[in-house]
Phi, psi and omega in degrees: 000134182294145181235172175242128180245165177247125168244106185275138184241024180304317185280003174236290180288324180302316181283353174276356176302129180298140175077007176228165175203164173235143172288167178292330176292315180296323176297324179294318178294324176298318176298321179297314178297316180303318180295323178291337176275356178080021179296141184293316184206142172254127173279095197269359176159197186245104184296340181266001180266117191298324182286355175269345193303309182297319180299314182296314180295320179296319180290325175295323175295320176301316180298319177298330179278357179082014182292330180255022177058227183272354186294137178270155177244125182236144178258156180248127176219166174287153181276065176224148184300326181301315180293323178297314179300312182292325177303309183281349171281316183276325184229070190295339181268005182289140184240340186233131185221149167240125183253128190240139174206149183283143183234347185281155176303318178306313183280321180297323181276320190251358173252308177286337175051045176091349179292326179226141169253184184302318181290323180293326177302312179295320180299313177302316181296313181298315180299318179294319180297313183296322178293318180298321177293321179297324182285344178120008180296131181272333174216142182224130170250141176251132182256127172263097179294134182064035179301325184292343178250014181268139175308132187300317182294319179292323179296319177298317179298312181302311182293324178297317181292325176297314180296317178300326180284348174106020182283160183264334181216154173243122182265114176271113183259111171273072195298327180253009181068032187280332182290166164233169186303331182281316180293319182291324177298312182298316184293314183293318183295318180291323178296312182291323178293322182285313187266335182055060180225144176302142186247134172258136177253114180241100188241153179240163193255023185302333176246015173076018185242019193299314180292315179299317179297318181298316180290319180296318177297318179293321175299317179298318179298314179297320177299331179273359176091014181239157176293152177238146179232114179266130176276130181229166170225142177296137181060021176068024179294171180138170185301144180057247184273000171102175177258180178294126180292130182308306184293315182299319180297315181295317178299317179300316181292331182274329191234351183290146178299137181063011177248306190302327185263349186251331185243147189252118173275141176320121184294348178283344185290134177220142179261006188302328179256011183302317181296311180296318181297312181300319179293321180295315182297323181295320178292316182294318179282339185074029181232122181296150175284123176306140183298336182258018178296128180309131172078318190242354177289155182300331182259008182302329178234026182263137181227129181238315184296146188306314184296314182292315181298317179300313181295318182294324178290327179287317179201118184305331182290349177298320183226011176228119184284332181216166187269140177294335178296331180300330182266009179081020180261164173117339179277143177295146179252133184266126177245126178291128175241359180252219181292139176230132172253124179243163178257124179226189183289345179242021183294151174258176187292326183288314179294324178298311181298322180296319180296313183287331174295322176294334177274000182059040174252121180251149179251147181300316185201179182295327181297315182292319180300319181294321179295316179291322176305312180299319178296320180292328175298312179297321182295325178292322174295319181297315183276332185059031171199158182304141178286145178256175187306314182301319182289315179299317180292320180299315180296320179291326183278323185232063184299325181294319177295314181300320181299319179292319179298322185278355184269121175253141180233081183301148176292139180281000000 
């Protein structure tokens, strides 16, 4: 039976959001949270970008050690042989890739400016896929950028050639949020029935329909008998108006009418850390969670009007479609109002030990404590903001990995 899986792209498309960034340590913690949520794959970065190299290799080492559980780590590159060659030179252990190229008339004519025509686009993609397989890629997704504005017949040809080249998934990119739930359903269903290949849905929120489009596309793929993979970002981050919000997509698949009982979401998915994850991402990005954000917003379970409050108190199902406990909410949060000792780039050993004692982290000896202190100093410089509990614990638990993540090697 066809299923729906999540491939989260926070660490790729999310960090492409204008005016924001994540440190490599923060990207690593996001991978950790994604793995705890049971996400199938994290698109964890750009293998051809030199400042990502140490982070990517360190995270692949973490994956081999089981730190991210069963979650796979995938890289994003252009569908050209040059990117494939550089990827396996800089990140030789990478196993999962998505190769991307534009397919719409708009972009072929006005982005490539005569450098590539429709046939050449397919040729570039096929050559890149074959080289990636030769280099050792275990799974490959091919991305049709601006697929929603691509001629249907050409899109079918492009996807068919990708399948012939040996790809595992076809990523349908609604790059400008141009689709609506009806058009994306029709296009995906005909594409999946014709080509018979698992479909990835990569949708944007320019018209405010990103979650609906993602779910409709996934349903269409399943109706055609193939697996679907929805691309998400935590807190709906992403270029311009954002990508499909991770929590909202999961809630829609679990509770939406005619979806929850008919379609199967990956059984590994769990929302238990959704609340903590969303708050961490908000802190890391420096962007507050909207109060009306599904599941994790401050008002998601708030009732004020008399009729609603009365109804919610009588039976939560009167005005709550799902339980706040499912998202890891409901426990009181302790806020320090007295003395606080924090760890920063100039911290000393006594203050450092006080912080870790509160986290119930013990060190074998003074030498180990001094080593972790030095790493936390670098991490504060790296993040440019105070470290939080998740980051402090990760550094203490995996100091060798943290050292690699925090190491930058600028080009000479």
